[in-house]
Backbone as CSV, one residue per row, in Angstrom:
resi,resn,N_x,N_y,N_z,CA_x,CA_y,CA_z,C_x,C_y,C_z
1,MET,-32.365,22.691,21.951,-30.964,22.662,21.521,-30.126,23.466,22.512
2,SER,-28.953,22.903,22.821,-28.019,23.599,23.710,-26.719,23.778,22.979
3,GLU,-26.103,24.940,23.125,-24.877,25.181,22.395,-23.958,26.082,23.199
4,ASP,-22.635,26.023,22.909,-21.667,26.907,23.502,-20.647,27.273,22.446
5,LYS,-19.573,27.910,22.852,-18.621,28.452,21.888,-17.893,27.377,21.104
6,GLU,-17.898,26.124,21.577,-17.110,25.102,20.927,-17.931,24.179,20.035
7,MET,-19.223,24.029,20.317,-19.949,22.988,19.615,-21.450,23.231,19.629
8,VAL,-22.147,22.447,18.841,-23.604,22.467,18.832,-24.081,21.054,19.039
9,PHE,-24.923,20.854,20.014,-25.491,19.538,20.271,-26.996,19.629,20.169
10,VAL,-27.593,18.880,19.266,-29.036,18.913,19.063,-29.633,17.710,19.760
11,ASN,-30.348,17.954,20.818,-30.918,16.876,21.602,-32.027,16.159,20.840
12,LYS,-32.275,14.907,21.217,-33.319,14.052,20.652,-32.962,13.460,19.299
13,THR,-32.007,13.986,18.591,-31.630,13.413,17.296,-30.222,12.847,17.314
14,GLY,-29.473,13.150,18.362,-28.092,12.678,18.435,-27.146,13.482,17.567
15,ARG,-27.618,14.565,16.970,-26.775,15.372,16.101,-25.824,16.230,16.924
16,TRP,-24.643,16.421,16.346,-23.578,17.075,17.108,-22.557,17.607,16.117
17,PHE,-22.003,18.762,16.402,-20.951,19.280,15.527,-19.940,20.048,16.360
18,VAL,-18.649,19.762,16.147,-17.576,20.417,16.895,-17.013,21.558,16.059
19,TRP,-17.005,22.758,16.625,-16.484,23.918,15.904,-14.982,24.045,16.160
20,ASP,-14.226,23.120,15.570,-12.773,23.114,15.714,-12.157,23.385,14.343
21,PRO,-11.462,24.507,14.158,-10.899,24.859,12.841,-10.015,23.769,12.255
22,CYS,-9.182,23.153,13.090,-8.301,22.088,12.602,-9.119,20.904,12.096
23,GLY,-10.119,20.492,12.876,-10.952,19.359,12.487,-11.757,19.632,11.229
24,ILE,-12.310,20.836,11.125,-13.093,21.198,9.937,-12.200,21.193,8.703
25,THR,-10.980,21.711,8.835,-10.027,21.719,7.721,-9.686,20.299,7.277
26,CYS,-9.437,19.426,8.246,-9.116,18.025,7.921,-10.289,17.331,7.233
27,ALA,-11.511,17.605,7.697,-12.688,16.989,7.089,-12.864,17.455,5.643
28,VAL,-12.712,18.754,5.408,-12.833,19.297,4.052,-11.737,18.723,3.155
29,PHE,-10.529,18.604,3.687,-9.413,18.045,2.934,-9.699,16.593,2.541
30,THR,-10.311,15.851,3.446,-10.687,14.462,3.154,-11.662,14.382,1.998
31,TYR,-12.692,15.241,2.021,-13.656,15.263,0.920,-12.982,15.657,-0.390
32,GLY,-12.054,16.597,-0.299,-11.344,17.037,-1.500,-10.565,15.904,-2.146
33,LEU,-9.905,15.080,-1.340,-9.147,13.957,-1.875,-10.063,12.915,-2.525
34,LEU,-11.217,12.676,-1.909,-12.165,11.725,-2.496,-12.721,12.262,-3.819
35,VAL,-13.035,13.537,-3.846,-13.534,14.150,-5.081,-12.462,14.106,-6.168
36,TYR,-11.206,14.287,-5.784,-10.118,14.210,-6.758,-10.084,12.834,-7.423
37,GLY,-10.285,11.789,-6.636,-10.330,10.442,-7.200,-11.436,10.285,-8.220
38,VAL,-12.588,10.878,-7.924,-13.723,10.811,-8.852,-13.393,11.558,-10.146
39,ILE,-12.754,12.730,-10.010,-12.387,13.529,-11.187,-11.443,12.756,-12.095
40,VAL,-10.437,12.112,-11.511,-9.490,11.320,-12.306,-10.205,10.183,-13.010
41,LYS,-11.120,9.547,-12.301,-11.857,8.414,-12.878,-12.639,8.843,-14.124
42,PHE,-13.314,9.988,-14.050,-14.218,10.385,-15.121,-13.572,11.265,-16.197
43,THR,-12.387,11.781,-15.946,-11.735,12.607,-16.971,-10.545,11.916,-17.624
44,VAL,-10.044,10.843,-17.000,-8.880,10.150,-17.544,-9.205,8.729,-17.975
45,VAL,-9.753,7.927,-17.066,-9.941,6.490,-17.322,-11.111,6.222,-18.262
46,ILE,-12.275,6.738,-17.938,-13.474,6.421,-18.728,-13.370,6.911,-20.172
47,PRO,-12.913,8.154,-20.421,-12.803,8.595,-21.825,-11.840,7.748,-22.653
48,ALA,-10.824,7.162,-22.003,-9.856,6.361,-22.744,-10.409,4.991,-23.107
49,PHE,-11.231,4.413,-22.244,-11.792,3.067,-22.487,-13.288,3.075,-22.193
50,PRO,-14.095,3.706,-23.039,-15.540,3.834,-22.782,-16.319,2.561,-23.124
51,ASN,-16.070,1.474,-22.385,-16.819,0.246,-22.594,-17.594,-0.108,-21.328
52,TYR,-18.398,-1.160,-21.414,-19.279,-1.477,-20.282,-18.496,-1.898,-19.035
53,LEU,-17.339,-2.539,-19.206,-16.535,-2.922,-18.048,-16.008,-1.685,-17.307
54,THR,-15.639,-0.688,-18.081,-15.159,0.552,-17.467,-16.270,1.237,-16.687
55,TRP,-17.484,1.216,-17.243,-18.617,1.848,-16.546,-19.001,1.066,-15.294
56,ILE,-18.932,-0.264,-15.337,-19.192,-1.070,-14.141,-18.150,-0.762,-13.070
57,ASN,-16.894,-0.671,-13.522,-15.812,-0.319,-12.617,-16.056,1.039,-11.967
58,ALA,-16.518,1.991,-12.767,-16.790,3.338,-12.259,-17.952,3.336,-11.260
59,LEU,-18.982,2.536,-11.550,-20.126,2.460,-10.639,-19.722,1.882,-9.289
60,VAL,-18.886,0.847,-9.322,-18.392,0.257,-8.072,-17.584,1.287,-7.285
61,PHE,-16.747,2.019,-8.002,-15.931,3.056,-7.364,-16.815,4.123,-6.728
62,MET,-17.826,4.570,-7.456,-18.704,5.611,-6.939,-19.503,5.119,-5.736
63,LEU,-19.895,3.848,-5.742,-20.614,3.278,-4.598,-19.730,3.299,-3.355
64,LEU,-18.464,2.927,-3.523,-17.537,2.933,-2.393,-17.292,4.353,-1.883
65,VAL,-17.175,5.307,-2.808,-16.986,6.706,-2.412,-18.210,7.205,-1.649
66,PHE,-19.392,6.863,-2.139,-20.641,7.265,-1.476,-20.712,6.702,-0.054
67,LEU,-20.377,5.427,0.110,-20.409,4.802,1.438,-19.349,5.410,2.356
68,ALA,-18.190,5.742,1.788,-17.122,6.360,2.585,-17.551,7.735,3.091
69,ILE,-18.129,8.555,2.202,-18.556,9.897,2.592,-19.708,9.833,3.580
70,THR,-20.649,8.916,3.350,-21.773,8.758,4.276,-21.286,8.373,5.665
71,SER,-20.361,7.423,5.722,-19.816,6.986,7.011,-19.090,8.131,7.703
72,HIS,-18.359,8.924,6.914,-17.631,10.056,7.494,-18.590,11.089,8.070
73,VAL,-19.624,11.437,7.309,-20.599,12.420,7.778,-21.280,11.927,9.048
74,LYS,-21.648,10.646,9.068,-22.296,10.068,10.248,-21.366,10.133,11.456
75,ALA,-20.082,9.785,11.241,-19.120,9.808,12.344,-18.896,11.228,12.849
76,MET,-18.988,12.202,11.946,-18.699,13.590,12.285,-19.856,14.266,13.024
77,ILE,-21.097,13.990,12.635,-22.225,14.737,13.205,-23.017,13.947,14.246
78,THR,-22.542,12.747,14.587,-23.229,11.956,15.603,-22.606,12.202,16.966
79,ASN,-23.444,12.437,17.943,-22.990,12.556,19.321,-22.181,11.307,19.676
80,PRO,-20.890,11.454,20.024,-20.056,10.282,20.273,-20.345,9.573,21.591
81,GLY,-21.183,10.156,22.421,-21.490,9.561,23.719,-21.238,10.547,24.845
82,ILE,-21.705,11.773,24.645,-21.464,12.833,25.613,-22.176,12.534,26.935
83,VAL,-21.454,12.721,28.018,-22.015,12.509,29.355,-22.734,13.768,29.807
84,ALA,-23.972,13.617,30.231,-24.736,14.765,30.716,-24.076,15.328,31.971
85,ARG,-23.956,16.634,32.025,-23.338,17.281,33.176,-24.327,17.381,34.333
86,GLU,-23.866,16.957,35.488,-24.660,17.058,36.703,-23.971,18.028,37.653
87,SER,-24.758,18.848,38.292,-24.178,19.805,39.233,-23.734,19.056,40.482
88,ALA,-22.431,18.890,40.603,-21.881,18.187,41.763,-20.508,18.757,42.087
89,THR,-20.199,18.785,43.363,-18.882,19.249,43.780,-18.020,18.057,44.117
90,GLU,-16.716,18.281,44.107,-15.792,17.194,44.432,-16.006,16.715,45.869
91,GLU,-16.367,17.641,46.755,-16.610,17.276,48.150,-17.810,16.342,48.271
92,GLU,-18.854,16.621,47.464,-20.040,15.758,47.486,-19.705,14.351,47.011
93,ILE,-18.858,14.247,45.981,-18.470,12.937,45.462,-17.656,12.176,46.502
94,ILE,-16.744,12.863,47.179,-15.939,12.222,48.226,-16.838,11.706,49.337
95,GLU,-17.825,12.501,49.710,-18.746,12.099,50.767,-19.568,10.876,50.364
96,ARG,-20.034,10.859,49.125,-20.828,9.714,48.652,-19.975,8.456,48.538
97,ASN,-18.709,8.610,48.143,-17.806,7.458,48.082,-17.521,6.908,49.477
98,GLN,-17.456,7.790,50.453,-17.253,7.346,51.831,-18.455,6.587,52.355
99,GLN,-19.615,6.834,51.746,-20.836,6.133,52.131,-21.015,4.811,51.383
100,GLY,-20.034,4.436,50.567,-20.071,3.126,49.907,-20.229,3.168,48.402
101,GLU,-20.485,4.342,47.830,-20.598,4.441,46.378,-19.202,4.481,45.740
102,ASN,-19.141,4.119,44.473,-17.860,4.147,43.758,-18.002,5.074,42.554
103,LEU,-17.829,6.360,42.790,-18.052,7.371,41.751,-16.742,8.027,41.345
104,LYS,-16.670,8.374,40.059,-15.529,9.130,39.557,-15.986,10.553,39.258
105,TYR,-15.065,11.486,39.421,-15.408,12.897,39.265,-14.513,13.558,38.231
106,CYS,-15.127,14.301,37.314,-14.367,15.059,36.321,-14.283,16.504,36.798
107,LYS,-13.067,16.948,37.088,-12.883,18.304,37.595,-13.167,19.350,36.529
108,LYS,-12.975,18.989,35.250,-13.200,19.953,34.175,-14.690,20.123,33.891
109,CYS,-15.425,19.007,33.873,-16.876,19.084,33.665,-17.600,19.417,34.967
110,ARG,-16.885,19.198,36.104,-17.458,19.368,37.426,-18.717,18.529,37.550
111,SER,-18.552,17.254,37.179,-19.694,16.353,37.143,-19.228,14.915,37.381
112,ILE,-20.175,14.029,37.637,-19.883,12.606,37.800,-19.476,12.021,36.451
113,LYS,-18.436,11.195,36.458,-17.936,10.581,35.231,-18.204,9.080,35.273
114,PRO,-19.024,8.549,34.341,-19.337,7.124,34.336,-18.116,6.247,34.051
115,GLU,-18.260,4.965,34.277,-17.218,3.995,33.972,-16.843,4.063,32.499
116,ARG,-15.550,4.050,32.191,-14.981,4.047,30.846,-15.138,5.391,30.124
117,ALA,-15.655,6.398,30.782,-15.762,7.719,30.162,-14.487,8.508,30.421
118,HIS,-14.089,9.338,29.446,-12.904,10.177,29.591,-13.213,11.572,29.057
119,HIS,-12.483,12.543,29.561,-12.717,13.924,29.155,-11.929,14.249,27.892
120,CYS,-12.591,14.903,26.941,-11.943,15.349,25.709,-11.728,16.855,25.801
121,SER,-10.491,17.283,25.690,-10.181,18.712,25.810,-10.647,19.512,24.597
122,THR,-10.844,18.839,23.455,-11.321,19.536,22.262,-12.839,19.702,22.303
123,CYS,-13.540,18.612,22.620,-15.012,18.669,22.712,-15.469,19.301,24.020
124,GLU,-14.567,19.368,25.012,-14.846,19.959,26.319,-15.964,19.249,27.063
125,HIS,-16.051,17.943,26.878,-17.014,17.111,27.590,-16.405,15.735,27.828
126,CYS,-16.985,15.023,28.774,-16.635,13.621,28.959,-17.396,12.798,27.931
127,VAL,-16.731,11.778,27.383,-17.319,10.952,26.326,-17.302,9.487,26.755
128,ARG,-18.434,8.834,26.617,-18.532,7.418,26.978,-17.684,6.565,26.036
129,ARG,-16.961,5.646,26.616,-16.098,4.714,25.890,-15.281,5.461,24.817
130,MET,-14.695,6.561,25.220,-13.908,7.371,24.291,-12.632,6.637,23.885
131,ASP,-12.417,6.525,22.579,-11.198,5.901,22.071,-10.127,6.961,21.824
132,HIS,-10.490,7.999,21.098,-9.588,9.121,20.851,-10.366,10.222,20.155
133,HIS,-9.780,11.413,20.093,-10.371,12.489,19.293,-9.672,12.495,17.945
134,CYS,-10.445,12.369,16.874,-9.877,12.272,15.537,-10.164,13.554,14.746
135,PRO,-9.137,14.329,14.393,-9.377,15.553,13.620,-9.926,15.268,12.226
136,TRP,-9.674,14.060,11.688,-10.124,13.745,10.330,-11.640,13.599,10.238
137,ILE,-12.284,13.311,11.367,-13.751,13.308,11.378,-14.276,14.472,12.212
138,ASN,-13.349,15.323,12.718,-13.719,16.480,13.518,-14.644,16.078,14.666
139,ASN,-14.292,14.996,15.341,-15.138,14.505,16.428,-14.369,13.477,17.244
140,CYS,-14.890,13.193,18.417,-14.365,12.078,19.193,-14.874,10.767,18.608
141,VAL,-14.125,9.702,18.804,-14.598,8.355,18.489,-15.016,7.741,19.817
142,GLY,-16.324,7.535,19.971,-16.856,7.040,21.234,-17.914,5.986,21.047
143,GLU,-18.682,5.779,22.090,-19.655,4.684,22.117,-20.688,4.763,21.003
144,PHE,-21.166,5.965,20.675,-22.267,6.098,19.732,-21.842,6.177,18.264
145,ASN,-20.576,6.494,17.987,-20.181,6.671,16.584,-18.971,5.839,16.159
146,GLN,-18.534,4.910,17.003,-17.365,4.108,16.635,-17.633,3.256,15.398
147,LYS,-18.855,2.743,15.277,-19.197,1.962,14.082,-18.992,2.794,12.821
148,TYR,-19.462,4.030,12.818,-19.325,4.890,11.643,-17.858,5.168,11.324
149,PHE,-17.041,5.349,12.367,-15.622,5.616,12.142,-14.933,4.396,11.529
150,VAL,-15.263,3.217,12.027,-14.687,1.983,11.471,-15.085,1.822,10.007
151,LEU,-16.358,2.094,9.698,-16.819,1.977,8.314,-16.154,3.028,7.426
152,PHE,-15.939,4.216,7.959,-15.245,5.253,7.194,-13.854,4.784,6.789
153,THR,-13.084,4.278,7.740,-11.731,3.801,7.423,-11.782,2.601,6.480
154,PHE,-12.782,1.744,6.656,-12.909,0.548,5.815,-13.199,0.918,4.368
155,TYR,-14.169,1.800,4.155,-14.550,2.141,2.779,-13.510,3.021,2.083
156,VAL,-12.852,3.900,2.825,-11.773,4.680,2.216,-10.616,3.759,1.835
157,MET,-10.361,2.750,2.650,-9.334,1.762,2.326,-9.670,1.043,1.022
158,LEU,-10.939,0.644,0.859,-11.364,-0.020,-0.378,-11.280,0.926,-1.573
159,VAL,-11.680,2.181,-1.373,-11.583,3.179,-2.443,-10.137,3.335,-2.886
160,SER,-9.223,3.368,-1.929,-7.802,3.562,-2.242,-7.236,2.382,-3.015
161,PHE,-7.543,1.162,-2.565,-7.067,-0.024,-3.274,-7.665,-0.085,-4.685
162,HIS,-8.952,0.243,-4.777,-9.628,0.236,-6.083,-9.002,1.269,-7.014
163,GLY,-8.738,2.473,-6.486,-8.154,3.518,-7.306,-6.753,3.173,-7.785
164,LEU,-5.924,2.626,-6.892,-4.575,2.236,-7.285,-4.597,1.134,-8.338
165,ALA,-5.474,0.150,-8.136,-5.575,-0.941,-9.108,-6.005,-0.409,-10.472
166,THR,-6.940,0.538,-10.479,-7.417,1.125,-11.732,-6.292,1.859,-12.458
167,ILE,-5.499,2.624,-11.712,-4.396,3.365,-12.324,-3.367,2.417,-12.922
168,VAL,-3.064,1.323,-12.219,-2.101,0.337,-12.735,-2.610,-0.300,-14.021
169,VAL,-3.886,-0.706,-14.009,-4.487,-1.320,-15.206,-4.519,-0.316,-16.356
170,PHE,-4.894,0.925,-16.029,-4.945,1.970,-17.042,-3.567,2.173,-17.678
171,PHE,-2.526,2.195,-16.856,-1.173,2.410,-17.363,-0.750,1.284,-18.308
172,PHE,-1.016,0.034,-17.936,-0.600,-1.089,-18.772,-1.423,-1.175,-20.058
173,PHE,-2.703,-0.789,-19.993,-3.518,-0.736,-21.202,-2.950,0.303,-22.171
174,CYS,-2.618,1.459,-21.616,-2.054,2.521,-22.449,-0.703,2.105,-23.016
175,LEU,0.073,1.401,-22.216,1.384,0.952,-22.664,1.252,-0.042,-23.813
176,SER,0.251,-0.918,-23.726,0.057,-1.929,-24.772,-0.453,-1.333,-26.075
177,THR,-1.117,-0.165,-25.976,-1.638,0.494,-27.183,-0.778,1.684,-27.596
178,GLU,0.420,1.762,-26.993,1.336,2.877,-27.252,0.662,4.209,-26.961
179,PHE,-0.161,4.193,-25.914,-0.868,5.377,-25.399,-1.812,5.988,-26.435
180,ASN,-2.234,5.172,-27.390,-3.191,5.632,-28.390,-4.583,5.736,-27.768
181,GLY,-5.138,6.908,-27.734,-6.470,7.134,-27.185,-6.501,7.404,-25.704
182,CYS,-5.352,7.288,-25.035,-5.317,7.524,-23.592,-5.493,8.997,-23.238
183,ASP,-5.217,9.849,-24.194,-5.390,11.276,-23.955,-6.646,11.782,-24.659
184,ALA,-7.735,11.024,-24.479,-8.987,11.342,-25.178,-9.513,12.721,-24.802
185,TRP,-9.469,13.069,-23.529,-10.009,14.350,-23.091,-8.937,15.347,-22.679
186,LEU,-7.837,14.843,-22.140,-6.802,15.719,-21.599,-5.462,15.439,-22.269
187,PRO,-4.577,16.422,-22.333,-3.252,16.204,-22.931,-2.430,15.209,-22.111
188,GLY,-1.552,14.490,-22.781,-0.753,13.449,-22.152,0.010,13.889,-20.911
189,PRO,0.742,15.013,-20.934,1.489,15.442,-19.746,0.597,15.665,-18.521
190,LEU,-0.598,16.231,-18.755,-1.512,16.467,-17.642,-2.016,15.139,-17.073
191,ILE,-2.309,14.184,-17.960,-2.745,12.862,-17.506,-1.664,12.202,-16.659
192,PHE,-0.422,12.345,-17.086,0.691,11.769,-16.336,0.761,12.362,-14.927
193,VAL,0.599,13.678,-14.830,0.625,14.341,-13.523,-0.527,13.867,-12.657
194,LEU,-1.736,13.765,-13.246,-2.904,13.297,-12.492,-2.708,11.880,-11.986
195,MET,-2.089,11.018,-12.807,-1.848,9.639,-12.390,-0.847,9.574,-11.241
196,ILE,0.227,10.359,-11.321,1.226,10.375,-10.251,0.601,10.843,-8.934
197,LEU,-0.189,11.915,-9.015,-0.868,12.412,-7.815,-1.864,11.388,-7.290
198,GLY,-2.521,10.664,-8.206,-3.462,9.636,-7.806,-2.783,8.494,-7.068
199,VAL,-1.617,8.094,-7.553,-0.851,7.034,-6.881,-0.419,7.497,-5.489
200,PHE,0.053,8.733,-5.389,0.479,9.271,-4.097,-0.701,9.326,-3.130
201,GLU,-1.854,9.793,-3.620,-3.045,9.873,-2.783,-3.476,8.489,-2.319
202,GLY,-3.454,7.523,-3.242,-3.861,6.166,-2.903,-2.995,5.566,-1.811
203,PHE,-1.676,5.704,-1.939,-0.766,5.175,-0.922,-0.954,5.893,0.415
204,LEU,-1.183,7.201,0.352,-1.392,7.983,1.574,-2.629,7.503,2.315
205,PHE,-3.723,7.351,1.597,-4.969,6.891,2.210,-4.855,5.455,2.709
206,ILE,-4.207,4.584,1.928,-4.058,3.193,2.344,-3.259,3.096,3.634
207,LEU,-2.191,3.860,3.710,-1.348,3.842,4.908,-2.140,4.264,6.138
208,PHE,-2.918,5.339,5.999,-3.699,5.844,7.133,-4.850,4.911,7.492
209,THR,-5.650,4.540,6.493,-6.865,3.786,6.784,-6.587,2.347,7.218
210,CYS,-5.595,1.715,6.641,-5.250,0.350,7.072,-4.833,0.352,8.537
211,THR,-4.007,1.333,8.902,-3.553,1.427,10.284,-4.717,1.672,11.235
212,MET,-5.577,2.638,10.887,-6.696,2.977,11.763,-7.738,1.873,11.799
213,PHE,-8.024,1.257,10.656,-9.039,0.210,10.618,-8.653,-0.969,11.499
214,TRP,-7.432,-1.463,11.328,-7.021,-2.636,12.103,-6.822,-2.295,13.572
215,SER,-6.397,-1.083,13.873,-6.265,-0.704,15.283,-7.634,-0.614,15.949
216,GLN,-8.640,-0.140,15.194,-9.991,-0.072,15.744,-10.592,-1.466,15.929
217,VAL,-10.398,-2.340,14.958,-10.909,-3.712,15.091,-10.254,-4.400,16.287
218,TYR,-8.941,-4.208,16.432,-8.225,-4.802,17.571,-8.740,-4.218,18.885
219,SER,-8.958,-2.900,18.902,-9.456,-2.240,20.105,-10.829,-2.787,20.501
220,ILE,-11.689,-2.982,19.500,-13.031,-3.497,19.781,-12.963,-4.939,20.281
221,CYS,-12.213,-5.769,19.588,-12.138,-7.198,19.938,-11.499,-7.435,21.300
222,THR,-10.584,-6.572,21.705,-9.955,-6.712,23.019,-10.709,-5.949,24.099
223,ASP,-11.785,-5.255,23.687,-12.607,-4.472,24.613,-11.750,-3.487,25.403
224,GLU,-10.877,-2.787,24.678,-10.009,-1.805,25.310,-9.833,-0.617,24.372
225,THR,-10.248,0.551,24.813,-10.120,1.736,23.977,-8.670,2.200,23.921
226,GLY,-8.406,3.117,22.999,-7.057,3.644,22.872,-6.574,4.324,24.141
227,ILE,-7.460,5.100,24.793,-7.089,5.787,26.027,-6.844,4.792,27.150
228,GLU,-7.693,3.760,27.237,-7.514,2.734,28.270,-6.196,2.000,28.095
229,SER,-5.809,1.790,26.836,-4.546,1.120,26.563,-3.361,1.979,27.007
230,ILE,-3.431,3.281,26.725,-2.349,4.200,27.106,-2.231,4.310,28.628
231,LYS,-3.385,4.363,29.301,-3.387,4.532,30.756,-3.252,3.202,31.508
232,HIS,-3.252,2.081,30.768,-3.145,0.750,31.380,-4.236,0.528,32.426
233,GLU,-5.451,0.909,32.076,-6.564,0.747,33.006,-7.003,-0.717,33.060
234,GLN,-7.164,-1.217,34.264,-7.528,-2.612,34.482,-9.016,-2.714,34.837
235,ARG,-9.693,-3.640,34.195,-11.098,-3.884,34.497,-11.498,-5.213,33.879
236,GLU,-12.677,-5.680,34.234,-13.191,-6.926,33.663,-13.650,-6.660,32.233
237,ARG,-13.261,-7.535,31.320,-13.593,-7.337,29.910,-14.567,-8.393,29.407
238,ILE,-15.280,-8.044,28.337,-16.196,-8.989,27.722,-15.496,-9.697,26.568
239,SER,-16.112,-10.739,26.012,-15.493,-11.498,24.927,-15.475,-10.679,23.641
240,TRP,-14.632,-11.102,22.687,-14.513,-10.370,21.430,-15.830,-10.366,20.655
241,LYS,-16.594,-11.465,20.768,-17.871,-11.523,20.049,-18.875,-10.553,20.656
242,GLU,-18.938,-10.514,21.990,-19.845,-9.575,22.656,-19.453,-8.130,22.360
243,ALA,-18.152,-7.889,22.290,-17.674,-6.529,22.010,-18.074,-6.094,20.605
244,LEU,-17.955,-6.994,19.634,-18.368,-6.675,18.266,-19.870,-6.433,18.189
245,TYR,-20.649,-7.264,18.883,-22.100,-7.078,18.904,-22.462,-5.739,19.538
246,GLU,-21.687,-5.314,20.533,-21.953,-4.065,21.232,-21.780,-2.863,20.310
247,VAL,-20.820,-2.957,19.385,-20.536,-1.847,18.472,-21.387,-1.904,17.214
248,PHE,-21.514,-3.117,16.630,-22.164,-3.251,15.323,-23.574,-3.829,15.379
249,GLY,-23.961,-4.446,16.477,-25.276,-5.054,16.577,-25.209,-6.556,16.455
250,SER,-26.262,-7.199,16.879,-26.331,-8.665,16.853,-27.575,-9.111,16.099
251,PRO,-27.441,-10.208,15.296,-26.240,-11.000,15.011,-25.435,-10.368,13.873
252,CYS,-24.350,-11.049,13.489,-23.527,-10.574,12.384,-24.330,-10.611,11.086
253,SER,-24.351,-9.491,10.371,-25.122,-9.407,9.126,-24.549,-8.290,8.264
254,PHE,-25.146,-8.101,7.092,-24.703,-7.029,6.207,-24.978,-5.649,6.793
255,SER,-25.824,-5.589,7.820,-26.089,-4.301,8.466,-24.831,-3.745,9.116
256,TRP,-23.860,-4.613,9.402,-22.591,-4.150,9.961,-21.877,-3.225,8.982
257,LEU,-22.090,-3.441,7.684,-21.426,-2.651,6.654,-22.274,-1.488,6.171
258,ASN,-23.438,-1.319,6.752,-24.384,-0.297,6.311,-24.320,0.928,7.225
259,PRO,-23.806,2.055,6.732,-23.712,3.255,7.574,-25.066,3.885,7.894
260,PHE,-26.128,3.395,7.243,-27.459,3.921,7.531,-28.130,3.180,8.683
261,VAL,-27.505,2.103,9.157,-28.010,1.370,10.316,-27.227,1.823,11.537
262,PRO,-27.872,2.491,12.498,-27.147,3.013,13.661,-26.709,1.896,14.609
263,PRO,-25.666,2.120,15.378,-25.233,1.131,16.369,-26.281,0.979,17.465
264,PRO,-26.353,-0.188,18.110,-27.404,-0.429,19.113,-27.384,0.556,20.272
265,SER,-26.194,0.983,20.695,-26.106,1.932,21.813,-26.756,3.263,21.458
266,LEU,-26.595,3.704,20.212,-27.203,4.961,19.773,-28.713,4.813,19.668
267,VAL,-29.171,3.660,19.217,-30.615,3.404,19.122,-31.252,3.497,20.504
268,MET,-30.609,2.877,21.494,-31.130,2.915,22.855,-31.116,4.332,23.413
269,TYR,-30.069,5.070,23.113,-29.982,6.451,23.597,-31.099,7.312,23.012
270,LEU,-31.292,7.211,21.691,-32.315,8.025,21.040,-33.713,7.641,21.502
271,LYS,-33.855,6.385,21.927,-35.168,5.914,22.370,-35.507,6.417,23.765
272,HIS,-34.482,6.561,24.594,-34.733,6.902,25.993,-34.129,8.227,26.413
273,CYS,-33.523,8.976,25.469,-32.814,10.186,25.878,-33.764,11.229,26.435
274,THR,-33.219,12.017,27.335,-33.951,13.142,27.939,-33.093,14.396,27.745
275,PRO,-33.665,15.571,27.874,-32.869,16.793,27.703,-31.614,16.770,28.558
276,MET,-30.485,17.171,27.962,-29.193,17.113,28.634,-28.675,18.511,28.924
277,ASN,-28.015,18.654,30.042,-27.355,19.902,30.375,-25.916,19.806,29.916
278,VAL,-25.634,20.245,28.676,-24.287,20.170,28.141,-23.650,21.562,28.088
C-alpha cells in the first residue's frame, strides 16, 4: 500500500480513497438524504396504509436505495484510473519526442501522461479518461469507475421519482379519507413537514441526477469526456456502441445495471496490475 497526505491507494484491489473534507462532507450528506427517504417511508407511509401493496412498494424502494448506495460506494472507493508515476524529466520527454515518439508530459506529476489522461488537482494525480472530479462521490470520474458513477445517478434518479410518486399517492389517499389514519405514528403537523421536505429533496435529487445521468450517457456515446469537451480536444473517436461496451461491457445485458459487476477496463487492470509508484 502506498499513501500520502491526500489519499490512500491500495494496490492489487483497486481500492482508493481521497481525503478531501469537501468531498467527504458531500458523500455523508448524500447518504443522509437517502436515509431520510427511508425514514419517511417507514414512519409515515407504511403505518398509514399497512397492506401488502404498501410493503411491496417499500421493498422496491429499499432495493433502489441499496443499489444507489452500493453504486456510490463503488464509485467512491474505486481507483478511477490513476496513472503510475514514472521518474522522467521534461528534457527527457522532449528528447524522446525529437527521436520520433509522441509523448505528453505532466509537469505536476513529473511523469509521462498517456493519451486522454488529465491531471486532477484534488487527487493530485493524472487520471485515465478523466471526465471530471465529483465532490458528491469524493473521487474523480474516470476509466475504471465511470460505470459506477452512471449507475449511482441512475438509481438515485429512480429513488427520487419513486419517492415523489409515493408522496403524491399518499397525499391523495389521505385526502380521500379526510386524513383518517394518516397520522398513525406521528402527529399531523410533523407529517406535513416531513412530506414537504420529502418533496423538496425529491426535486433536488431529480434535478441533479437527471442532468448528470444524461450528460454522462451523452459523453460516453460521443466518446468525449467532459474535460475533452471543454478543451475542444480533437482525436479519432469510436462508435457509440463500442464506447458503451468499453464502459459497461459487451454484450448489452442486465450486468450493465449491476454495480457488483466491474467494468471491463477495471477487470483487465486488476488482472495485470503491478505495484505502482503513486
